[in-house]
Residue, then its C-alpha position, 0 to 999 in steps of 0.5 A: m445522471l448521479e442517480r443513474l451511475f450510482s443508485l444513492q436513493a437505493m444506498h438510502t444517501n444523496v450528493k451531499t454525503e457522499v461528496i463530503a465522504g470523499l472529501t474525508t476519505f481524501v484527505t487521511m490518504v492525501y498524504i501518499v502524494f507526498v511520501n510514494p514520490a519521495m520514497l521513488a526518488e530513491a530508486g532513481m525516479d524523477h521526483g516531480a514526474a513520480f507526484v503527477a504519475t501517483c495522482i493520475a494512477a489515484a484518479i484512474g483507480c478511483f474513477i474505475m472503482g466509482l463508475w465500474a464498480n460503484y463502490p466507495l473504495a479508493l486506490a492510490p499506490g501503495m504502501g509497502l508495495n512501493a517500499f518493495f519496490t525501492y528498497g527491495v527490487v531497485l536498491g536491493m536486488g539491483y534492477t534498474w526503475q525501469s525494469a521494476l516497473g516491468a515487473v509491475f506491468m505484468s503484475g497488473c497484467l496477471f492480476l487483470l487475468l486472475s480477476i476475469f478468470k475469478i481465480r483470485e477468489w479462490v485463492i483468497q478463499a483458500i489461502p488461511l486467515v492466520l497468513k493474511r493477517a500475517i503478511a499484513a503485519g509483517i509489512g507493518a514492520f517493515l514499513a517501521l523499520i524503513a521508517l525508522k532508518n529515513a529518518q535516521i532514528i536508527v542507523a547501520s553498525p559495522a559491530t552490531l548491524v543496526q544501532l541508535g542514530d543521533i537522536t538529538s539532531p533536527g531530523p530525527l526530533l522533528a520525525i519522532a514529533s511527526f509520529f507523536v502529533i499523528a498519535a495526539l489528532m488520529y486519538r481525538e479522530v482528527k480524519s486529517g491527522v497525518l496530512i496536518s503532522i506532514l505540514l507541520v513538520t515541513v513548516i518546522a523544517w523551513w523556519m529552521g532553515l532544512v528545507d527551501y521555500h519553493g511555492v505552494v501552487d504552480i503547473p504540473p511537472s512533465i510525466a516525460p521522464t517516467y511515461m513509458q519507461l517500463d522496460l519489459s526485457g527481463i521479465f521472465e528472467l527467473s529472478m524478475l518472475s519472482v518480484v513479479f509474484a511478489f507484486l502480484f501476491v502482496d497486491l492481492f491479499d492488500t486490496s481483497g482485504t480492504l475491500v472486505a473490510v470497507t464492504q462490511k462497515a458500509g453494509l453492502s455485503d450480504e449475512h453470508g459476506r458475499m459482494p455485488r459486483l465482486g469481480r469489476a471492484l476487483s479489476a479495478d486496481s488492476t487496471a489502475t495498478i496497468a495504468g500506473s506502471v506505463l505513467g511511472t508509479s508503483t503497484t496501485t491499490s485499495y485503501i484502508e482509509s475509505v473506512s473514514g469516508v464510510s464511516v461518514g456516509g459514504r455507501t456509493g462509487l460518487t465517494a470513490v469519484v470525488v476521492g479521484l478529482c480530488f487527485l487529480l486537483m493535488m497534481f498543482f501541488a507540486p511545488l510543495a510536495q518536492m518540499v516536504p524531507a523525508y523524516a516528515t514523512a517518517g511518522a506517516i510511514l510509521y503511523v501506518s505500520v502501526l495501523m497494519l501491526q493490529n492484526l497481531k491482536l487477531i491471532n490465536w498465541d495460544e495455538m502454537s501452530d498458527a504462533i510459529p509461522v506468523s512469527v517468522v513473517l513478522l521477523m523475517t520481513p524486515l529482516t531481510f528487508s523483503i517482503a517477498h522473501g518474509i511471504a515465502l518463508g511464512f508458507i513454507s514454515y506454515t506448511a512445515v509446521k501443520l504437518m508435523c504437528n498431525k494438522a495436514n489438514e489445515i493445509s489446502i490444496s492452493v497452500w501446497i501449492l505455493t510452499f512447492l513453488f517458493i522452495i524451488k524459488f530459493a533451490v533455484t536463486 
């Protein structure tokens, strides 16, 4: 049955290799079950329900990617997108978390339509590579700001906007230690470095009396507080449409970039970079996003950590299915997730930001017509505390700089259209 489903022999792999690859991918990305519920709880959502929704949405995405597309690509609620959900839409714009879930649902539906009609593939090809890299780096900078804020390493200041917090207090010290532990473990290629760091800091915090012990294993919490709680009543408001578009746009490039990277690493694309079953793969994350919004979590997307599983031999969808099964088992570890303090996950968020900021090394900084829009995205995304604003200002600056540098031929039709829409957005809101 496994051979029929996944074509193991044709892909020069076997069940043992695929299972090991799935477990490897899982331990590199399981930190999301600790980070995501904590971040959604800040938006007012029930922590236990968000934890279960995170696990189930991740499992659904992995099963679809594995069984339908047959790719070794794992999915879960995305970092950056959950930050935009909480800090951008709910705390920043004042929407309820129910309305934010409605925006996630609508973005998933639009995402699915774009994938079915292959519009998504056209958009991906038309957007300049430099802007794709700038968006990834901008989200990385945004995550870094969130991590430092959650750990109280930086705090608000009425005089200078932000300032250094009391880094001699336990929380900031443990967050800093967490980040350094991750750096050391990942340098030594310990695949579960992020998870080890989160658990280590949590144990130290418990030993110091900073958190209460609630157990490790228990029956999964009820998902009722978030299940089917999405509010679709305001999705056609102009300001909410911009939120839907932001969810859609960020997920589009996040998943697409990850898909390209993983398939190239696994040798699943041809000499021209074309990927088989691309339509099925593109439908997996959008379907999982729709399901996740109904369950009660932010946008589900593909994880670059899937490369870790590919690096140990994962070549088929069986790898993704194993990851999905592991996420379902994680539902029974809710007490452990509830013990994890914010400063324990801050190091993990900061590490993810470092990975995303690595896109900057691929920028040609000597070409000012590229360097300027990249800098705009990189600076404005964290400073406006909005991924959507960072992306919008990046597109506008890209078009303006290219036009004024007599390089209008480098501006694609899709970029012209998106720039025009972004200008209208700022003009009317």
